[in-house]
C-alpha angles and dihedrals in degrees: 000000000000124000114212118201127202126199114234122236113273094254090056098048096091086061107025124054096188147326117234138177144178141180106227120204119212111190124208089354090284105166117246120203130204127197114215117205137184111274102165099254143076126233148170128253129197114185137157148152109219093332100315132092113277098187130070137182125248092271091054096257110145116239117234114269087241124021144153117230128204135213118305112225097167135055124303125290126209129230126190138209127193100176137048110271149170121242131188125185137195109202105204128203113260096261098030099103095067092038094054102034101029091231128129104260092215088070087069100043111129089359145079138225130211107246088228084084092056106035134037118274089247089064093064091047090051092052092054091047095047116127094226147324094297091057091046087054091050091051093051092044092051093046092050094044088056087060094053099085089062097037114120119198119205106213092192092057092043091051091045090054091048092051093047092050088050094050115013098187133128091238093053093046091052092050097054097090089055090047090058094037096236133113120276090242093053093047093047092051094047094045093048092048090050101043106018096243137064120260092256093055091045089052091052091050092048091051092047091052090050088052090051090051092051091049093049095045097044093230094152142063099211131016088242087064089064092048091051096044093052096045101249112162091240142326092282091055090050092049093049094048094045092049091048092060101030104031093236140059121271090251093051091048090052094048093047091062088204115201111245116237099184127015109141098198137000092259097035128104123272118229108157130042127176110236100181 
């Protein structure tokens, strides 16, 4: 399975990290499962098998053919596919959902929303009738560009995200309200509305993703090196945090050698892994 990534137009880059797509074969209707983990950003998915949803949740509920997902603050969830399908993704910037759609991002945390609530009905029909991935990309680009005149960036939230990605530590997260000269309560409310999670949770996700990158890249000798480098209190703290977001310990994740379904770039975050 090959993931193809497409670079967004320059005017969309403050809001869209990348477009990506894949055609996923499922042979003999052998069920494939995908673990979805917190990666610090929302996004949009369009997927189908001959016009119907190809993915379902753990309880068997089909996912919408096209949906926007919010931040994940809890442990991973698992989606399943039993038929070959096409999938197209829009990886949004961390604060882009509120900026583009003028909705409080916390309403979408640990949830998803059918894009029929955000775009005209004709948009969904156009996606299903698209001639191929390039046209799907054009349709999403056009629909998002139409949102730009009303988009409102929050420079404080964007700067807070940048600082947390630079230094994902408890001390740094606690100092951000002073950095912006506003009260902790005001900053927490504004950050949660913009990203869907509080600064402390975002910090934990950013640090988890850095740990994932180190595990995947092999830039360590012992697992304790990662814990020390990323500022975890000790190895037990690292294990608990990693298991909270991935569902397994760092050692188990390393031994499993799980195939990666979606990792846009070497240094990018990891949201989806194929588990079967």
